C-alpha positions in Angstrom: 117.8 4.7 51.8 118.3 6.2 48.3 115.7 5.6 45.7 118.0 3.1 44.0 118.4 1.2 47.2 114.7 1.2 47.9 114.1 -0.3 44.4 117.0 -2.8 44.8 115.8 -4.0 48.2 112.0 -3.8 47.4 111.7 -1.7 50.5 108.0 -1.4 51.6 108.1 -1.2 55.4 105.0 -2.7 57.1 102.7 -0.2 58.8 102.5 -1.1 62.5 98.7 -1.2 62.3 98.7 -3.8 59.5 101.3 -5.9 61.4 99.1 -5.9 64.5 96.0 -6.7 62.5 97.8 -9.6 60.8 99.1 -11.0 64.1 95.6 -10.7 65.6 94.3 -12.8 62.7 96.9 -15.4 63.2 95.9 -15.7 66.9 92.3 -16.1 65.9 93.3 -18.9 63.7 94.6 -20.7 66.8 98.3 -20.0 66.5 100.4 -20.2 69.7 104.0 -20.3 68.7 107.0 -21.2 70.8 109.3 -19.4 68.4 108.7 -16.4 66.2 111.2 -15.5 63.4 111.2 -12.7 60.8 113.9 -13.2 58.2 113.6 -9.7 56.7 112.4 -7.7 59.7 113.1 -4.1 58.5 112.3 -1.6 61.2 110.6 -4.3 63.4 106.9 -3.7 62.9 106.1 -7.4 62.8 108.4 -8.3 65.6 106.8 -5.7 67.9 103.3 -6.8 66.9 104.1 -10.5 67.5 105.5 -9.6 71.0 102.3 -7.9 71.9 100.1 -10.7 70.4 102.0 -13.9 71.4 103.0 -13.0 75.0 103.6 -16.7 76.0 106.1 -17.2 73.1 109.6 -18.1 74.3 111.7 -16.7 71.5 111.5 -13.7 69.1 114.2 -13.4 66.5 114.7 -11.1 63.5 117.2 -10.6 60.7 117.8 -7.7 58.2 120.5 -6.7 55.7 120.2 -3.0 56.7 122.2 -2.2 59.9 120.2 1.0 60.5 117.0 -1.0 60.4 118.5 -3.6 62.7 119.1 -0.9 65.3 115.6 0.5 64.9 114.1 -2.9 65.2 116.0 -3.6 68.4 114.5 -0.5 69.9 110.9 -1.2 68.6 110.9 -4.9 69.7 112.6 -5.1 73.1 112.1 -8.9 73.6 113.5 -9.8 70.2 117.0 -10.8 69.2 117.7 -8.9 66.0 120.8 -9.7 63.8 122.4 -8.0 60.9 122.2 -10.7 58.2 121.9 -10.9 54.4 119.1 -13.3 53.5 121.0 -14.7 50.6 124.0 -15.5 52.7 122.3 -16.8 55.8 122.3 -20.6 56.6 118.5 -20.8 57.1 118.7 -24.6 57.6 120.8 -24.1 60.6 118.9 -21.1 61.9 115.5 -22.8 61.7 116.9 -26.0 63.2 117.7 -24.0 66.3 114.0 -22.9 66.7 111.5 -24.9 68.8 108.2 -26.0 67.5 105.6 -24.7 66.8 107.4 -22.1 64.8 105.9 -18.9 63.3 107.9 -17.4 60.4 106.3 -14.1 59.5 107.0 -10.9 57.7 107.1 -8.8 54.6 109.8 -9.9 52.1 111.0 -7.5 49.3 108.5 -6.4 46.7 110.8 -6.4 43.6 111.6 -8.7 40.7 115.0 -9.9 39.7 114.8 -7.8 36.5 113.9 -4.8 38.7 117.0 -5.2 40.7 119.1 -5.6 37.5 117.7 -2.4 36.0 119.1 -0.3 38.8 122.4 -2.2 38.7 121.7 -3.9 42.0 123.2 -7.1 43.3 120.7 -8.1 46.0 119.8 -11.3 44.2 119.9 -15.1 44.9 122.4 -17.3 43.2 121.2 -18.0 39.7 119.3 -21.2 39.4 116.4 -22.5 37.4 114.2 -23.0 40.5 111.1 -22.6 38.4 112.1 -25.4 36.1 111.6 -23.3 32.9 112.6 -24.5 29.5 114.7 -22.5 27.0 111.8 -20.9 25.2 110.1 -19.6 28.4 113.4 -18.0 29.4 113.7 -16.4 26.0 110.3 -14.9 26.1 110.8 -13.4 29.6 109.0 -15.9 31.8 112.2 -16.4 33.8 111.6 -13.0 35.5 110.5 -13.7 39.0 109.7 -11.9 42.3 112.6 -12.1 44.8 110.0 -12.9 47.5 108.9 -16.0 45.5 112.4 -17.4 45.8 112.7 -16.5 49.5 109.4 -18.0 50.5 110.1 -21.2 48.7 113.5 -21.5 50.5 111.8 -21.0 53.9 109.0 -23.5 53.2 111.6 -26.1 52.2 113.4 -25.6 55.5 110.2 -26.0 57.6 108.5 -28.7 55.7 108.3 -31.7 58.1 108.1 -29.4 61.1 105.2 -28.0 63.0 105.3 -24.5 61.7 103.3 -21.6 60.1 104.6 -19.3 57.4 102.7 -16.0 57.3 103.9 -13.5 54.8 102.7 -10.3 53.1 103.2 -10.6 49.4 101.7 -10.1 45.9 98.8 -12.4 45.3 100.5 -13.7 42.2 103.6 -14.6 44.3 101.5 -16.4 46.9 99.9 -18.5 44.1 103.3 -19.4 42.6 104.7 -20.3 45.9 101.7 -22.6 46.7 101.9 -24.2 43.2 105.6 -25.0 43.8 105.0 -26.3 47.3 102.1 -28.5 46.2 104.0 -29.9 43.1 107.0 -30.8 45.3 104.8 -32.3 48.0 105.8 -30.1 50.8 104.1 -31.1 54.1 101.4 -28.4 54.2 98.3 -29.1 56.3 96.3 -26.0 55.3 96.8 -22.8 53.2 94.9 -19.6 53.2 95.2 -16.1 51.7 93.7 -12.9 53.1 93.5 -9.9 50.7 95.0 -6.6 51.7 94.7 -3.1 50.2 98.3 -2.7 48.9 97.6 0.8 47.6 96.3 2.0 51.0 99.0 0.2 53.0 102.1 0.6 50.7 101.1 2.9 47.9 101.6 -0.1 45.5 99.2 -0.8 42.7 99.2 -4.6 42.9 96.9 -7.3 44.2 98.4 -8.4 47.6 97.6 -10.7 50.5 98.7 -12.3 53.7 99.7 -15.9 52.8 99.3 -18.3 55.6 100.7 -21.9 55.3 100.3 -24.2 58.2 102.7 -27.2 58.1 102.6 -30.5 59.9 104.6 -33.7 59.4 102.9 -36.0 57.0 100.3 -33.5 55.8 99.8 -33.0 52.0 96.9 -30.6 51.4 96.7 -29.1 47.9 93.9 -26.5 48.5 93.9 -22.9 49.6 90.9 -20.9 50.8 90.8 -17.3 49.5 89.4 -14.6 51.8 88.8 -11.1 50.4 90.3 -9.3 53.5 91.9 -9.9 56.9 88.5 -9.4 58.5 86.4 -11.6 56.1 84.6 -14.4 57.8 84.0 -16.7 54.8 86.2 -17.5 51.8 85.2 -16.2 48.4 86.7 -19.1 46.5 89.2 -21.9 46.8 92.3 -22.5 44.6 93.8 -25.9 44.3 96.2 -28.2 42.5 94.5 -30.9 40.4 96.9 -33.1 38.5 99.6 -30.6 37.4 97.1 -27.8 36.9 96.5 -24.9 39.2 92.8 -24.3 39.6 91.6 -20.7 40.2 88.1 -21.7 41.4 87.6 -25.2 42.7 83.8 -25.1 42.6 83.8 -24.0 38.9 86.2 -26.8 38.1 84.0 -29.3 39.8 81.0 -28.2 37.8 82.6 -27.6 34.4 86.0 -29.4 34.4 84.5 -32.1 32.2 85.0 -29.7 29.2 88.8 -29.8 29.8 90.6 -31.2 26.8 92.4 -29.9 23.7 91.0 -27.3 21.4 90.4 -28.8 17.9 91.4 -25.5 16.4 94.7 -23.9 17.3 94.6 -20.7 19.2 97.1 -18.2 17.8 98.7 -15.1 19.1 98.7 -11.8 17.2 101.7 -10.5 15.4 104.7 -9.3 17.4 107.0 -6.7 15.9 108.3 -4.7 18.9 108.6 -1.4 16.9 105.1 0.2 16.8 106.6 3.6 15.7 107.7 2.1 12.4 105.4 -0.9 11.9 102.1 0.7 12.7 100.9 3.7 10.6 97.7 5.7 10.2 96.2 7.0 7.0 96.9 10.6 6.1 95.6 13.0 3.4 96.7 11.9 0.0 96.8 8.7 -2.0 99.0 6.0 -0.3 100.2 8.5 2.3 100.5 7.5 5.9 101.8 8.9 9.2 104.0 6.7 11.4 104.6 6.8 15.2 107.4 9.3 14.7 105.0 11.8 13.1 106.6 11.3 9.7 104.5 11.4 6.5 105.4 8.3 4.4 104.2 7.0 1.1 103.9 3.2 0.9 102.4 0.6 -1.4 99.5 -1.4 0.1 101.0 -4.8 -0.7 102.2 -5.4 2.9 99.8 -3.2 4.8 96.9 -4.7 6.7 94.2 -3.1 8.8 94.9 -3.9 12.5 93.4 -4.1 15.9 95.0 -4.0 19.4 93.5 -5.6 22.4 92.3 -2.3 23.8 90.5 -1.6 20.5 89.0 -5.0 20.3 87.4 -4.5 23.8 85.9 -1.2 22.6 84.6 -2.8 19.4 86.5 -0.1 17.5 86.9 -0.2 13.8 90.6 -0.5 12.6 92.0 3.0 12.4 95.6 2.0 11.6 97.6 -0.4 9.5 100.3 -2.8 10.3 103.3 -3.4 8.0 103.6 -7.1 7.6 106.7 -8.0 5.5 106.5 -11.8 6.1 103.7 -14.4 5.7 105.6 -16.9 7.9 108.3 -16.9 10.5 111.7 -16.8 9.0 110.5 -16.0 5.5 113.0 -14.1 3.3 112.2 -10.4 3.3 114.3 -9.4 0.3 111.5 -9.9 -2.2 109.8 -6.9 -0.6 112.4 -4.7 -2.4 111.2 -5.7 -5.9 107.5 -6.0 -5.1 107.2 -2.8 -3.0 110.2 -0.6 -3.4 108.8 2.3 -1.4 108.1 0.0 1.5 111.6 -1.5 1.3 113.2 2.0 1.3 111.0 2.9 4.3 112.2 -0.2 6.2 115.8 0.5 5.3 115.6 4.2 6.3 114.5 3.0 9.8 116.8 0.0 10.0 118.6 1.4 13.1 115.4 1.2 15.2 114.4 -2.2 13.7 117.8 -3.7 14.0 118.1 -2.6 17.7 115.0 -4.5 18.9 116.1 -6.2 22.1 114.2 -9.5 22.0 116.4 -12.4 21.0 113.6 -13.9 18.9 114.8 -11.5 16.1 118.4 -12.7 16.2 119.6 -14.7 13.2 116.4 -14.0 11.3 116.0 -12.2 8.0 116.2 -8.4 8.3 113.0 -6.7 9.4 111.5 -9.9 10.7 108.3 -10.2 12.7 107.1 -13.0 15.0 103.8 -14.8 15.5 102.9 -14.7 11.8 101.6 -17.5 9.6 98.8 -18.4 7.1 96.4 -18.1 10.1 97.3 -14.4 10.4 95.6 -13.8 7.1 92.5 -15.9 7.7 89.5 -13.8 6.4 87.6 -14.0 9.7 88.8 -14.4 13.3 87.3 -14.8 16.7 89.5 -12.8 19.1 90.0 -11.9 22.8 92.4 -9.5 24.5 95.0 -11.2 26.7 95.5 -8.2 29.1 92.0 -7.0 29.8 90.0 -8.4 32.7 87.1 -9.3 30.5 86.2 -12.7 29.2 84.6 -11.6 26.0 85.2 -13.0 22.5 84.6 -11.0 19.3 84.2 -12.0 15.7 86.6 -9.9 13.5 85.5 -9.2 10.0 87.8 -8.4 7.0 88.1 -4.7 6.1 88.5 -3.1 2.7 88.9 -6.5 1.1 91.8 -7.4 3.4 91.9 -9.6 6.6 92.3 -7.6 9.8 95.5 -8.6 11.7 95.9 -8.5 15.5 98.8 -7.4 17.6 100.4 -9.6 20.2 98.1 -8.5 23.0 95.4 -10.6 21.4 94.7 -14.3 20.8 92.4 -15.6 18.1 90.9 -18.5 16.3 91.2 -18.2 12.5 88.0 -18.8 10.6 87.1 -19.3 6.9 83.6 -17.7 6.9 81.4 -15.2 8.7 79.0 -18.0 9.7 81.8 -20.0 11.3 83.2 -17.0 13.2 79.8 -16.0 14.6 79.0 -19.5 15.7 82.4 -19.8 17.4 82.0 -16.5 19.2 78.5 -17.5 20.4 79.9 -20.8 21.8 82.8 -19.1 23.5 80.6 -16.4 25.1 78.2 -19.0 26.4 77.5 -19.5 30.2 79.1 -22.9 30.0 82.4 -21.6 28.5 82.5 -18.7 31.0 82.1 -21.1 33.9 84.9 -23.3 32.5 87.3 -20.5 32.1 86.4 -19.2 35.6 88.0 -22.4 37.0 91.4 -21.5 35.5 91.6 -17.7 35.1 93.6 -15.7 37.7 92.4 -12.1 37.0 95.3 -10.6 39.0 97.8 -11.9 36.6 99.5 -9.4 34.3 98.2 -11.3 31.3 95.1 -13.3 32.6 94.3 -14.9 29.2 96.9 -17.0 27.5 97.0 -19.5 24.6 97.6 -22.3 27.1 94.4 -21.4 29.0 92.3 -21.1 25.8 93.6 -24.3 24.4 92.3 -26.3 27.3 88.6 -25.9 26.3 87.4 -28.7 24.1 85.1 -26.8 21.6 83.5 -30.0 20.3 82.4 -31.0 23.9 81.2 -27.4 24.5 79.2 -27.5 21.3 77.5 -30.7 22.3 76.7 -29.3 25.7 75.3 -26.1 24.2 73.3 -28.0 21.6 75.1 -26.3 18.8 75.4 -27.7 15.3 78.9 -26.3 15.0 81.6 -28.9 14.5 85.4 -28.4 14.3 85.6 -30.2 10.9 84.1 -26.9 9.5 87.6 -25.4 10.2 89.7 -28.1 8.5 92.3 -25.5 7.3 93.0 -24.5 10.9 92.4 -27.7 12.8 95.0 -29.6 14.8 95.4 -33.3 15.5 94.0 -34.5 18.8 97.4 -36.0 19.5 99.3 -32.8 19.0 100.1 -30.3 21.7 98.2 -27.0 21.5 100.3 -24.2 20.1 
């Protein structure tokens, strides 16, 4: 395959040793299939391993879109029937109907996202559908991007739900979680689910968290829990994920002990400012009065009216002092930016001189907005004090952020924060959020392998008033009346 084809098809062939180890694990779990099927068999490592492991099985069958791989798989797995077939064109309902129970569907589906396929101009994609049930805003902000394997595994589970079957697939851990969430919400007939961690870097050269997902299905079963094992050889689970209500729980034990703090935050959590043009909108001080250097290396002279000291998530974690400024031409989303020209003519000319870069920002959130608009900005952005956390770093730590040089510090969109009026309020809030009780609460919901483990939705689930009562704090949300939200309103 060419590099483009490897990207398009998410081609990470399973090492024979890993395939044998996975099949041996399935046998230890008590599996004795009558039919084994691999829907994306590649060069046949799993088919060959399953032939060696399940010698009493009646039927081994594989499918792949690559004709060269089909031929190689036929040579590697002599007992197997191997067919040249495009997964997205195959009639899996009919294929699976022809298999006798108990069925084992195993393999290693493509490790690529739909956007990854599109970037290389590929067409190896399912028919477009909103299978995740996303709303319009989620699609706009990029949440509609999905792993191809997620779509595939959901299709296969739908076809075997109601049968005596096992689905055992190598995939990203995040994919396994999303597949389980979908299966549980749609009440697929799963009796038991388990994930076993694998070293994706050692096995595939891929820097992702990955696992063997094992779903055992039986007619009438409706389990909504999944034991998590650190490796294929682990004897005891390290945790258990589950569905409770419509929420996916990362650690069931933590949820049982601290789930009573679940509610609505009385103060709105906010995201930092999004501008998508750091080369222009973020500048550093240079020698000389009102002289700065932008990301293009240009020395520029600007008024300070629209400049605010800023912190990124990485700087927040390091407790660094603000070393740069952000150009903030609006105080609210959609605000007219033309007054900048009269109030700060140097700043306006600077924006105009770089209009090509600013006008070419790809995100649709800037469409039909005033020129040079930013996003995620409001009165809360200019609160004198803040309590902030990085959304990307795998560290559950909250920091009070003080004003600098008489101006509030603004945060970029890798951060989330609570706006505060006073230093006392910010420090009390930070103390509460860094408490053992709060950490245990968040442990129940945080998936650290996610690209952005911390989100506004996650943070908004903690009831700070209940937390304060449990911690014996005299803090109360009424101290933050300017930033509070109604208990009946949805968290933002």
